[in-house]
C-alpha positions as CSV (number, residue, x, y, z in Angstrom):
1,M,-48.9,-130.7,-139.7
2,E,-46.8,-131.3,-142.8
3,K,-46.8,-128.5,-145.4
4,Q,-49.0,-129.0,-148.4
5,Y,-47.1,-128.8,-151.7
6,T,-48.4,-127.9,-155.1
7,Y,-45.8,-130.2,-156.7
8,M,-43.7,-132.7,-154.9
9,V,-40.9,-132.2,-157.5
10,A,-39.9,-129.4,-159.8
11,T,-37.5,-130.2,-162.5
12,I,-35.3,-127.4,-163.8
13,C,-33.9,-127.6,-167.3
14,W,-31.8,-124.7,-168.7
15,T,-31.1,-125.0,-172.4
16,Y,-29.5,-123.1,-175.2
17,N,-28.9,-124.1,-178.9
18,Q,-29.6,-127.7,-178.2
19,A,-32.2,-128.4,-180.9
20,K,-30.5,-131.7,-181.7
21,Y,-30.9,-133.0,-178.2
22,I,-33.9,-131.4,-176.4
23,E,-36.5,-133.9,-177.6
24,D,-34.6,-136.6,-175.8
25,T,-34.6,-134.5,-172.7
26,L,-38.4,-133.9,-172.9
27,S,-39.1,-137.6,-173.6
28,G,-37.0,-138.5,-170.6
29,F,-39.3,-136.3,-168.5
30,A,-42.5,-137.8,-170.1
31,I,-41.6,-141.4,-169.3
32,Q,-41.3,-140.7,-165.6
33,Q,-43.7,-142.8,-163.5
34,T,-44.5,-141.1,-160.2
35,N,-47.3,-141.2,-157.7
36,F,-47.0,-137.4,-157.2
37,P,-47.2,-134.4,-159.5
38,V,-44.1,-133.0,-161.1
39,V,-43.6,-129.6,-162.9
40,Y,-40.9,-129.6,-165.6
41,I,-39.6,-126.1,-166.1
42,I,-37.7,-125.7,-169.4
43,I,-36.0,-122.3,-169.9
44,D,-34.7,-121.7,-173.4
45,D,-32.0,-118.9,-173.2
46,A,-33.0,-117.2,-176.6
47,S,-31.6,-120.1,-178.7
48,T,-30.7,-119.3,-182.3
49,D,-30.5,-122.8,-183.8
50,G,-34.2,-123.5,-184.1
51,E,-34.6,-125.0,-180.6
52,R,-37.5,-122.7,-179.9
53,D,-39.4,-124.1,-182.9
54,V,-38.6,-127.7,-181.7
55,L,-40.0,-126.8,-178.2
56,N,-43.2,-125.2,-179.6
57,R,-43.8,-128.1,-182.0
58,W,-43.2,-130.7,-179.2
59,A,-45.6,-128.8,-176.9
60,K,-48.3,-128.8,-179.6
61,Q,-47.9,-132.5,-180.2
62,N,-47.6,-133.7,-176.6
63,L,-49.3,-131.2,-174.2
64,N,-52.9,-130.4,-173.7
65,L,-53.1,-126.9,-175.2
66,D,-56.8,-126.8,-176.0
67,N,-57.2,-123.2,-174.9
68,K,-54.1,-121.7,-176.6
69,K,-54.9,-118.2,-175.3
70,E,-54.5,-119.5,-171.7
71,S,-51.6,-121.9,-172.4
72,C,-49.4,-119.4,-174.3
73,L,-48.6,-116.2,-172.5
74,Q,-46.3,-113.2,-173.0
75,T,-44.4,-112.5,-169.8
76,Y,-41.8,-109.9,-168.8
77,Y,-39.1,-112.4,-169.7
78,G,-40.5,-113.8,-172.9
79,E,-43.2,-116.4,-174.1
80,L,-44.5,-118.9,-171.6
81,V,-46.1,-122.2,-172.9
82,Y,-47.5,-124.5,-170.4
83,G,-49.8,-127.5,-170.2
84,R,-50.2,-131.0,-168.9
85,H,-48.8,-134.0,-170.8
86,K,-51.5,-135.8,-172.8
87,S,-50.6,-139.3,-171.5
88,N,-48.9,-138.5,-168.2
89,A,-51.4,-136.7,-165.9
90,N,-48.6,-136.2,-163.2
91,A,-46.4,-134.2,-165.7
92,L,-47.0,-130.5,-166.1
93,Y,-44.7,-128.6,-168.5
94,S,-43.8,-124.9,-168.2
95,I,-41.7,-123.9,-171.2
96,L,-40.2,-120.4,-171.0
97,L,-38.7,-118.9,-174.2
98,L,-36.6,-116.0,-173.1
99,A,-36.7,-112.9,-175.2
100,E,-33.0,-112.2,-174.7
101,N,-29.9,-114.3,-173.8
102,H,-29.5,-114.0,-170.0
103,Y,-26.2,-115.9,-170.0
104,Q,-24.5,-113.4,-172.2
105,K,-26.0,-110.5,-170.2
106,G,-25.0,-112.0,-166.8
107,K,-28.5,-112.1,-165.6
108,G,-29.5,-114.4,-162.8
109,K,-31.9,-117.3,-163.3
110,G,-33.8,-117.4,-160.0
111,K,-36.5,-114.9,-160.4
112,Y,-38.5,-116.5,-163.2
113,I,-38.6,-119.9,-161.6
114,A,-39.2,-118.8,-158.0
115,E,-43.0,-119.0,-158.3
116,W,-42.8,-122.6,-159.5
117,I,-40.5,-123.9,-156.7
118,E,-42.0,-122.0,-153.7
119,N,-44.4,-124.8,-153.1
120,T,-42.2,-127.7,-154.1
121,K,-40.6,-130.2,-151.8
122,Y,-37.8,-131.4,-154.0
123,I,-35.9,-130.2,-157.1
124,A,-34.3,-132.2,-159.9
125,I,-31.9,-130.9,-162.5
126,C,-31.5,-131.9,-166.1
127,E,-29.9,-129.7,-168.7
128,G,-31.1,-129.6,-172.3
129,D,-28.4,-131.8,-173.8
130,D,-28.8,-134.6,-171.2
131,Y,-31.7,-137.0,-170.6
132,W,-33.1,-139.5,-168.2
133,T,-33.2,-143.2,-169.1
134,D,-35.0,-144.8,-166.1
135,P,-38.7,-144.2,-165.9
136,M,-38.6,-144.6,-162.1
137,K,-35.7,-142.2,-161.6
138,L,-37.7,-139.5,-159.8
139,Q,-39.7,-141.9,-157.8
140,K,-36.6,-143.8,-156.6
141,Q,-34.8,-140.6,-155.6
142,F,-38.0,-139.3,-153.9
143,N,-38.3,-142.5,-151.9
144,F,-34.7,-142.3,-151.0
145,L,-34.9,-138.8,-149.5
146,E,-38.2,-139.5,-147.8
147,K,-36.6,-142.5,-146.1
148,H,-33.3,-140.7,-145.1
149,N,-34.3,-137.5,-143.4
150,N,-30.7,-136.2,-142.9
151,C,-29.9,-136.7,-146.6
152,V,-30.5,-133.4,-148.5
153,L,-29.2,-134.3,-151.9
154,C,-29.2,-137.6,-153.8
155,Q,-27.1,-138.5,-156.9
156,H,-27.0,-141.7,-159.0
157,A,-24.8,-143.5,-161.5
158,A,-25.1,-142.5,-165.2
159,Q,-23.9,-143.1,-168.7
160,M,-21.4,-140.7,-170.3
161,L,-22.0,-140.2,-174.1
162,Y,-19.0,-138.9,-176.0
163,P,-18.9,-137.0,-179.3
164,D,-17.8,-140.1,-181.1
165,N,-20.9,-141.9,-179.8
166,S,-19.0,-144.1,-177.4
167,I,-20.6,-144.7,-174.0
168,K,-19.0,-145.3,-170.6
169,E,-20.5,-145.9,-167.2
170,N,-19.9,-143.3,-164.5
171,R,-20.3,-144.9,-161.0
172,R,-19.0,-142.8,-158.2
173,Y,-19.2,-145.7,-155.7
174,N,-19.7,-149.4,-156.1
175,E,-22.7,-149.4,-153.8
176,T,-25.7,-147.3,-152.8
177,L,-24.8,-145.0,-149.9
178,E,-27.1,-143.1,-147.4
179,K,-24.1,-140.9,-146.6
180,C,-21.2,-140.4,-149.0
181,P,-17.8,-139.5,-147.5
182,P,-17.5,-135.7,-147.8
183,D,-13.8,-136.0,-148.8
184,S,-14.7,-138.1,-151.8
185,I,-17.5,-135.8,-152.8
186,I,-15.2,-132.7,-152.7
187,K,-12.4,-134.6,-154.6
188,G,-14.9,-135.8,-157.3
189,G,-16.4,-132.4,-157.8
190,A,-20.1,-131.9,-158.7
191,G,-20.8,-135.4,-160.0
192,I,-23.2,-135.9,-162.8
193,T,-25.4,-132.8,-163.0
194,C,-28.5,-134.6,-164.4
195,S,-28.5,-136.9,-161.4
196,N,-29.0,-134.2,-158.8
197,F,-32.2,-134.5,-156.8
198,F,-32.4,-132.3,-153.6
199,R,-34.5,-130.7,-151.0
200,A,-35.9,-127.4,-152.3
201,E,-34.5,-125.4,-149.4
202,L,-31.0,-125.8,-150.8
203,F,-32.0,-123.7,-153.8
204,G,-32.7,-120.8,-151.5
205,I,-29.3,-120.8,-149.8
206,R,-27.4,-118.4,-151.9
207,P,-24.4,-116.8,-150.3
208,D,-22.4,-114.3,-152.3
209,W,-19.7,-116.8,-153.3
210,R,-22.4,-119.1,-154.8
211,T,-24.0,-116.3,-157.0
212,K,-20.5,-115.3,-158.3
213,A,-19.3,-118.9,-159.0
214,P,-18.6,-119.7,-162.6
215,V,-20.6,-123.0,-162.3
216,G,-23.8,-123.9,-160.6
217,D,-23.5,-127.6,-159.8
218,I,-20.4,-127.6,-157.6
219,P,-21.8,-124.9,-155.2
220,L,-25.0,-126.9,-154.9
221,V,-23.1,-130.0,-153.7
222,L,-20.8,-128.0,-151.4
223,I,-23.8,-126.4,-149.7
224,A,-25.5,-129.7,-149.4
225,L,-22.5,-131.1,-147.5
226,N,-22.7,-128.2,-145.1
227,V,-26.5,-128.7,-144.5
228,G,-26.8,-132.5,-144.3
229,D,-25.7,-135.7,-146.0
230,V,-25.3,-136.5,-149.7
231,G,-26.7,-139.8,-150.8
232,Y,-26.0,-142.0,-153.8
233,I,-28.0,-144.7,-155.7
234,N,-25.7,-147.1,-157.6
235,E,-28.1,-147.4,-160.5
236,I,-27.7,-145.9,-164.0
237,M,-30.7,-143.7,-164.6
238,S,-29.6,-140.9,-166.9
239,C,-27.2,-140.1,-169.8
240,Y,-24.8,-137.1,-169.7
241,R,-23.5,-135.8,-173.1
242,V,-19.8,-134.8,-172.9
243,S,-18.9,-131.5,-174.7
244,S,-22.1,-131.4,-176.6
245,I,-23.2,-128.5,-178.9
246,G,-24.8,-125.8,-176.7
247,S,-23.4,-127.1,-173.5
248,W,-21.9,-124.9,-170.8
249,T,-18.4,-126.1,-171.7
250,N,-19.0,-125.3,-175.4
251,R,-20.5,-121.9,-174.6
252,K,-17.7,-120.6,-172.4
253,G,-15.1,-121.1,-175.2
254,N,-11.9,-123.0,-175.1
255,G,-9.4,-120.2,-175.6
256,L,-6.4,-120.2,-173.2
257,K,-7.4,-116.8,-171.6
258,N,-11.0,-118.0,-171.0
259,N,-9.9,-121.3,-169.5
260,L,-7.3,-119.7,-167.2
261,K,-9.9,-117.2,-166.1
262,H,-12.3,-120.1,-165.4
263,Y,-9.7,-121.9,-163.2
264,N,-9.0,-118.7,-161.2
265,R,-12.7,-118.3,-160.5
266,I,-13.0,-121.9,-159.5
267,I,-10.1,-121.5,-157.0
268,L,-11.8,-118.3,-155.6
269,M,-15.1,-120.2,-155.3
270,Y,-13.4,-122.9,-153.2
271,Q,-11.5,-120.4,-151.0
272,N,-14.7,-118.4,-150.3
273,Y,-16.7,-121.6,-149.5
274,N,-14.0,-122.6,-147.1
275,I,-14.5,-119.3,-145.2
276,W,-18.3,-119.5,-145.4
277,S,-18.3,-123.1,-144.0
278,D,-15.9,-122.1,-141.2
279,K,-13.3,-124.5,-142.7
280,R,-15.4,-127.5,-141.9
281,F,-13.7,-129.5,-144.7
282,D,-10.5,-127.5,-144.7
283,S,-8.0,-130.2,-145.6
284,S,-10.2,-131.5,-148.5
285,I,-10.9,-128.0,-149.8
286,K,-7.2,-127.1,-149.8
287,A,-6.4,-130.4,-151.6
288,K,-9.0,-129.6,-154.2
289,I,-7.5,-126.1,-154.7
290,R,-4.1,-127.6,-155.2
291,E,-5.5,-129.9,-157.8
292,V,-7.2,-127.1,-159.7
293,R,-3.9,-125.1,-159.6
294,K,-2.0,-128.0,-161.0
295,N,-4.5,-128.4,-163.8
296,R,-4.2,-124.7,-164.6
297,I,-0.4,-125.0,-164.9
298,L,-0.7,-128.1,-167.0
299,L,-3.1,-126.4,-169.3
300,F,-0.8,-123.4,-169.7
301,L,2.2,-125.6,-170.4
302,S,0.4,-127.7,-173.0
303,R,-0.7,-124.6,-174.9
304,L,2.9,-123.2,-174.6
305,K,4.3,-126.4,-176.0
306,R,1.8,-126.3,-178.9
307,I,2.9,-122.7,-179.7
308,I,6.6,-123.5,-179.6
309,F,6.5,-126.7,-181.6
310,N,3.9,-125.8,-184.1
């Protein structure tokens, strides 16, 4: 007998200081047309730019919060606002406003979302500066994984929105694939984060190298390759903002010391994954490490050149 799930899909959205963008993200959730229930988990990491006010205002306007006492709770982590969307009965929103910044304190993110995903079949990811453009995105990816049992993670094509408002298409392949070549996945990195849709059991596979990794999307894809196949739908269904305010790239800083440290941690992540996976993709992982090392050297030389000639 197949397990009964409270939600077929849980969408995880981590956000910080993205007051300018978060309403686009929330609207991208609201337009989703599914024949199954979805819970949208939005975690605000103690924003200081007014994003919390935007989230509260949006919730009051768009969610059924008739009984405010029951819909707005104080938890150990902060304030929780939850309710069903007024015009989309399959969309339940759980908005957690953290009382302190967990990124700065190095605190993990798993504990306060565990209760939502324990009875969920699939998980989707969309950070607070990105947004979904296709109302059938979740349904299409759900159907894809339901059809292809060995596929554990599904990605899709997306738009790339740059700071100058220019837009480019990002298509990893020129066709829809049930099984993407592992070598090309490793070479291409994580892909577009807001396109990731995967089986919930991947979330629970958390080896030490994953918890210590400086990023979250690359380890997810690497683990998926070790568990099953990674699929791809060649349709543009979301928009990824490049180097936006409040993004992870923006938060980690762009100083030379920070960037070199980041490259070192990325190299260590790939090395430890190679050991953990019994060198299943040894040649591809080693090629990726060489590429990261090359980029690290090029970064150092470019900064050195700037210092000498400026």
